[in-house]
N, C-alpha and C positions, 0 to 999 in steps of 0.2 A: 523774472517772476516771483511771485512773493509765494511762502509756502500756501497759503489759502487757494493757489490757484494751481499749484505745483500736484495738490493733496498731501496725505500723510501716508509717507511712507515710512515703514521701518526695516532696518535690513536684515536679511534673512540670519547672521550670526545672534545677533539682541534674539530674534523670536525664538532661535533655537537655544540659546541662554534661558530664555523664558519658560520654556515649555518644558527644559529640563529640570529645572526649579520646582513647577508644578509636579513634575513625575516624581521626584524625590520628595517630596512633601505630603504626595499621595501614598507613597511606599511608607513614610514615618507614619500616616496617619491607622494603615493597616498593620503596622508591629505593634503601633500601642494598641488596637484592636484586641492584639492576641495576646497582650500582657494581662490586662483587666478591663473590668468593664468603666472603672472609675479612670484607668489612665487614657482609654478612648473618649470618653466625653472629657476632659481636660484638655486632650490633644488636640479634638475637633474646636474646643472651643479658641483654643490658641493659633492652630493653625489654616483654620479655613477664612476667617478674616484676612490673612496672609494670601493665601489664594486670590480670594476673590480681587482683592485690592491687586495683584499683578495682572488678571484677568480685565479688570475694570482699565487700569493704566497703559498697559501696552496693546490688548488684542482690539480692545473697545474705543481705543484713542481718547481717552480721556487726558492723556500728556499732553495734547495740543489744545485743547480746551481751555476757555475763559476761565478766570475764576471763580465766576459769579455760578458757571456751571457746575464747577467743582465744589465750591460750598455747597450747594442745593442737593447734590449727590452724597455729600458726605453728611450734612444735617440729615435728609432722610435715614443713610444707615443709623447717626445715633440715635434718632429716635427706636429704628428698628430695635438696637442694642439696650435700649431703658426696656422697652416694653420686654425683651426675653429676659433680661435683668428681673423685673417684676412678676413672670411666671415662674422663675427659680425660687424667688422668694415665696410669692404664694405657695408654692408644692413643698417647699422645706419647711414649712411652718403649719402645716396641718397636719 
């Protein structure tokens, strides 16, 4: 049987490790928010994409998809990042 016929299964230890990483990253965000507002913003900009990548890759099974679909997802995310960057530039120069 091929992988497509069996379905996509990820072992529980891997899922638990990813879940633990997500919990630790969330705790880091909460900790940064208690330090200062600027630290919270920078931590959110740095850690949230990492958390999203973990969820996409493992829980949404992007790990098993073809390169074309991965390229489409990452292109959409790149466009989103560009527009958010343009928003920050617009706000900072007002």
